C-alpha positions in Angstrom: 121.2 146.5 70.4 122.6 149.6 68.6 120.8 152.8 69.6 119.3 154.7 66.6 120.1 158.4 66.6 117.1 160.7 66.4 117.0 163.3 63.5 117.5 166.1 66.1 120.7 164.4 67.3 121.9 164.0 63.7 121.2 167.6 62.9 123.2 168.7 65.9 126.0 166.4 64.8 125.8 167.8 61.3 126.2 171.4 62.6 129.3 170.4 64.6 130.7 168.5 61.6 130.1 171.4 59.2 131.8 173.9 61.6 135.0 171.8 61.3 135.0 172.1 57.5 138.1 173.5 55.9 140.6 171.3 57.8 144.0 170.9 56.1 145.2 168.0 54.1 146.3 164.8 55.9 145.0 162.4 58.5 142.7 165.0 60.2 141.1 165.8 56.9 140.6 162.1 56.0 139.1 161.5 59.5 136.7 164.4 59.0 135.6 163.0 55.6 135.1 159.5 57.0 133.1 160.9 59.9 130.8 162.7 57.3 130.3 159.4 55.5 129.0 157.7 58.7 126.9 160.8 59.6 125.0 160.8 56.2 124.6 157.1 56.2 122.8 157.5 59.4 120.7 160.3 58.0 119.7 158.0 55.1 118.7 155.2 57.5 116.1 157.6 59.1 115.0 159.4 55.9 115.6 157.8 52.6 113.4 160.3 50.7 115.5 163.5 51.4 117.9 163.8 48.4 120.3 166.2 50.2 121.6 163.3 52.4 122.3 161.1 49.4 123.9 163.9 47.4 126.2 164.9 50.2 127.1 161.2 50.9 127.9 160.6 47.2 130.2 163.7 47.2 132.0 162.4 50.3 132.5 159.0 48.7 134.1 160.7 45.7 136.5 162.8 47.9 137.5 160.3 50.5 139.4 157.8 48.4 143.1 158.4 47.7 144.4 155.1 46.3 143.1 154.1 42.9 141.3 151.0 44.2 139.5 153.0 46.9 138.7 155.7 44.5 137.0 153.4 42.0 135.1 151.7 44.8 133.8 155.0 46.0 132.8 156.1 42.6 130.5 153.0 42.5 129.2 153.8 45.9 128.5 157.4 44.9 126.6 156.3 41.9 124.6 153.6 43.8 123.7 156.2 46.5 122.4 158.7 44.0 120.5 155.9 42.1 118.7 155.0 45.4 117.8 158.7 45.8 116.1 158.8 42.4 114.0 155.8 43.5 113.0 157.3 46.8 112.4 160.8 45.5 111.5 160.3 41.9 109.8 163.7 41.5 112.7 165.8 42.7 115.4 166.8 40.2 118.4 166.8 42.7 119.7 163.3 42.4 119.1 163.2 38.6 121.1 166.4 38.3 124.1 165.1 40.2 124.0 161.7 38.4 124.3 163.5 35.1 127.5 165.2 36.2 129.0 162.1 37.9 128.5 160.0 34.8 130.1 162.7 32.7 133.1 163.3 34.9 133.8 159.8 36.3 132.6 157.4 33.6 131.9 159.4 30.4 128.8 157.4 29.7 127.2 160.0 27.5 123.8 158.3 26.9 123.3 158.0 30.6 124.4 161.6 31.1 121.7 162.7 28.7 119.0 160.5 30.3 119.6 161.7 33.9 120.1 165.3 32.7 116.9 165.5 30.7 115.1 163.9 33.7 116.4 166.7 35.9 115.2 169.3 33.4 111.7 167.7 33.2 111.5 167.6 37.0 112.1 171.3 37.2 115.8 172.0 38.0 116.1 175.8 38.2 118.5 178.8 38.5 122.2 178.3 38.5 121.9 174.5 38.4 119.8 174.7 35.2 122.5 176.7 33.4 125.2 174.3 34.5 123.1 171.3 33.5 122.4 172.7 30.0 126.2 172.9 29.6 126.7 169.3 30.7 124.0 168.1 28.3 125.5 170.2 25.5 128.8 168.4 26.1 127.0 165.0 26.1 125.2 165.7 22.8 128.5 166.9 21.3 130.3 163.7 22.3 127.6 161.7 20.7 127.8 163.7 17.5 124.7 165.9 17.8 126.4 169.2 17.3 123.4 171.3 16.4 121.5 170.2 19.5 124.7 170.9 21.6 125.0 174.5 20.2 121.2 175.1 20.9 121.7 174.1 24.6 124.7 176.4 24.9 122.6 179.3 23.5 119.8 178.5 26.0 122.3 178.5 28.8 123.7 181.9 27.7 120.2 183.3 27.5 119.4 182.2 31.0 122.6 183.7 32.3 121.3 187.3 32.0 123.8 188.7 34.5 126.7 186.8 32.9 127.5 185.3 36.3 128.2 181.8 34.7 130.0 183.0 31.6 133.2 181.2 32.9 131.3 177.9 33.3 129.7 178.1 29.9 133.1 179.0 28.3 134.7 176.0 30.1 132.2 173.5 28.7 132.2 175.1 25.3 136.0 174.6 25.2 135.6 171.0 26.4 133.3 170.4 23.5 135.9 171.7 21.0 139.1 170.4 22.6 141.6 168.3 20.8 141.6 165.0 22.7 145.4 164.6 22.2 146.0 168.0 23.8 143.5 167.9 26.7 144.9 170.7 29.0 142.9 173.9 29.0 144.6 177.2 29.8 143.1 180.5 30.9 145.1 183.7 31.6 143.7 186.9 33.1 141.5 188.7 30.6 142.1 186.0 27.9 139.9 183.3 26.4 140.8 179.7 27.2 142.8 177.7 24.7 144.3 174.3 24.4 148.0 173.9 25.1 150.4 171.1 24.3 152.4 169.1 26.8 155.5 171.1 25.8 153.7 174.4 26.5 152.4 173.0 29.8 156.0 172.4 30.9 157.0 175.9 29.8 154.2 177.4 31.9 155.4 175.6 35.0 158.9 176.8 34.3 157.6 180.4 34.0 156.0 179.9 37.5 159.3 178.8 38.9 161.0 181.9 37.4 158.4 184.2 39.0 156.8 185.2 35.6 153.4 183.9 36.6 151.5 181.8 39.2 149.8 178.6 38.2 146.8 176.8 39.6 147.2 173.3 38.2 144.0 171.3 38.1 145.0 168.8 35.5 145.7 165.8 37.8 144.2 164.0 40.7 146.3 166.1 43.2 145.8 169.8 42.7 148.7 172.3 43.1 149.4 176.0 43.2 152.8 176.7 41.7 154.7 179.9 42.6 158.3 181.1 42.6 159.1 179.7 46.0 157.3 176.3 46.0 154.6 174.0 44.7 151.8 173.6 47.3 149.2 170.9 47.2 145.6 172.1 47.6 142.6 170.2 48.9 139.9 169.7 46.2 137.6 172.4 47.7 140.5 174.8 48.2 141.4 174.4 44.5 137.8 174.9 43.4 137.4 178.1 45.5 140.7 179.5 44.2 139.9 178.5 40.6 136.6 180.4 40.8 138.3 183.5 42.2 141.0 183.5 39.6 138.4 183.0 36.8 136.7 186.1 38.2 139.9 188.1 38.9 139.7 191.8 39.6 136.0 191.3 40.6 134.6 191.1 44.1 133.0 187.6 44.4 130.2 187.6 47.1 130.5 184.8 49.6 127.0 183.6 48.7 128.0 183.3 45.1 131.1 181.3 46.0 129.0 178.9 48.1 126.4 178.4 45.2 129.1 177.8 42.6 131.3 175.4 44.7 128.8 173.6 46.9 125.7 173.9 44.7 122.7 172.9 46.8 124.6 171.1 49.5 124.4 172.4 53.1 127.5 174.3 54.1 128.5 176.1 57.4 128.4 179.9 57.5 132.1 179.9 58.1 133.1 177.4 55.5 134.3 179.9 52.8 136.2 182.0 55.4 138.0 178.8 56.6 139.0 177.8 53.1 140.2 181.4 52.3 142.3 181.4 55.4 143.9 178.0 54.5 144.4 179.1 50.8 146.1 182.4 51.9 148.5 180.5 54.1 149.4 178.2 51.2 149.7 181.0 48.7 152.1 182.7 51.1 154.3 179.6 51.1 154.2 179.2 47.3 154.7 182.9 46.5 157.1 183.7 49.3 155.3 186.8 50.4 153.4 188.0 53.5 151.0 190.4 51.9 148.5 187.8 50.5 145.5 189.1 52.4 146.4 192.7 51.5 147.4 192.5 47.9 146.6 189.1 46.3 143.5 187.5 47.8 141.7 190.4 49.5 138.6 190.7 51.5 135.9 192.9 50.1 132.6 194.3 51.5 130.6 191.3 50.4 133.2 188.6 49.7 136.7 188.1 48.3 138.7 189.2 45.2 141.8 187.9 43.4 144.0 191.0 42.7 147.4 189.6 42.0 149.5 191.8 39.8 151.4 188.7 38.5 149.8 186.9 35.5 147.6 184.1 36.8 147.1 180.8 34.9 144.6 178.1 35.4 145.4 174.7 33.9 142.4 172.3 33.7 
């Protein structure tokens, strides 16, 4: 007979697992992700009504697959896990919120995006997540042809974002609404608005990075890369998200707490997770850019967090 872990044992296991977040790409990283899958499956066996466990498990399912067949299977598992969470915790907005984004990103089922998103709104999603959800719903309405409703939701998101902390996110979704489907890549340079670029322009940008005229964070494909004059370095998904956030807020100190909220949303994260990712990102930037002063002159530590200060033009391709 298999011994059932107690909730206290699982919480201790979770603390240990979280402390090892930020491992580099490869077999160690995959083993860590798979361990997390087993951990949160055990959490759900004990407490099906806590949405946090289902949300974290669904995110791990989406990250752990590398081959296309595995990836598609994990998308289904993530969806099913969150669906179960809505049944066990029908009055909480968490799982409905995440389902709206998964269905937009992974499946583009816009009617379902609106259903789950509006459910999350009705159940009281607040703060940063409400702003992001309004943007996702605006994109869904736009895709279904309800442009006036879409613009109303963007205006509501802007009104809620009183400190303009989510201006970058609102901009990104506004651009997605207007983008030319034949030219799907989005570009943002320091202090410039995003704009669509052609495949030819995309290749020119990469050539400029090789010539040292700029650095490029390329998020357009399944594998994420940072491209500099010395090399193209692959980034883990969370590394890419953290770096993208910092470049989007270049020349501005980004508090550690704000980074956690933007990248991990409402999921539990260890106190050292951001620091671990920054350390790994700096090492990879050093390889790609061929310089040893990354921590002093490019990705610097501030009083409350981190700041992207590169003097070289920085481009994010999405």
